[in-house]
N, C-alpha and C positions, 0 to 999 in steps of 0.2 A: 170460881163468882165478880172477885173483883179482879181477874186480867179483861172481863168479859164488857165489865164498867170501863173499864179503864180503858182500853182498846173502843169501846161507844163512843169513848169523850174523842178519838185524835181524829180525823178529816176523812182517812178509809172507811172508819167505820162509821163514819153521817151518812155518808155516800151511802154505806151497804143498807144501816136501819131507814133511812128516811127515804129509800130509792123504794125498800118493802112495805114501808106504808102510804106511799103513795101506788104506787102499781099493784098490792097483793089486795091492801086495805080501803081505801079511800073511793074507788068504783064501787064497793060494796055498802059502803056509809050513805052517798048519794043515791045509790036506786033504792035503798030501804027509808032512807030521808025524802022520798016520791020522788027526787030529780031527771028529768027525764033522759032519754037517749044523748040529745041534742046538746040539753046543759053542761052531759058526761064529756062528749068528744070536747064539745067548744071549750067546756070550762078549766078542767083538768086533764085534758090528753094535751089540746090547744096552747093553750096558757098554760098552766100550772108544773108539766113535767116537760116541756118548752123550754124554763125558765132554766126549773133542775137542772139541765142537760147543760147550760152550758155554765150555771155555777160548779157541775160537776169536773169541767174544762179547764175553768180558770183555777177549782184544787187543782187538780192536777199537773197544772202547770207553776204554781206559786204553790207546791206541797211540797214539789218532785216522786209523783207520786207515780209507781207506774200504771201502764201505757192500759191495761188491764182493767183496770176500777175502769175507765171505760167503756166498757157494756158492763156491768151491774146493770140501768137501768135499763139498757134496750131487752137485754137476757131475763131480765123476771116482769118484764111488759110480756114478750115472746110466752113464755108461762103462761101468766091470766090471759094472752089473746089464746094463743091452743084448748085453754081453760071455758072461758066464761064469753069469747066475745066477736064476732064477728069477721071476715077475713083482710076483709079493705084496712083492718090496722094493726094488721104490721105493717102499713107503708110507715106507721110512725114509729118502729122500730130502728128503721133505716135512717128517717130524719131524726129522731134521738140520737142514736149513733157520729151522724154526720156531724148535728150541730156540736153534739161534745170534742170532735176533734178542735172542728173548727174554731174555738172557745181556748183546747186547748193552745191551738199554733197560734195565735195571734198577737203579736208584743202587745 
């Protein structure tokens, strides 16, 4: 158990854990708190998740992490879209991945 906690404190672990919270837990929290679909899409999907995708890209570049960590957020979000959301949300999967790769490549 201590190995999992230690790994969770690394940038790689934080990418996974925060992505899980933002993609699998926060949409349900917003729904049960009475947030509208427009609020969820506008605030969580556009502002928060896109900012997180850029942060992931910077962490990948600065921490010398493997490229496949750039797929964590988009894949988790795609799973949630399959399970719960409308089909147009698949566009966010591509947007998150492109933002992560652009932030990783920027000097």
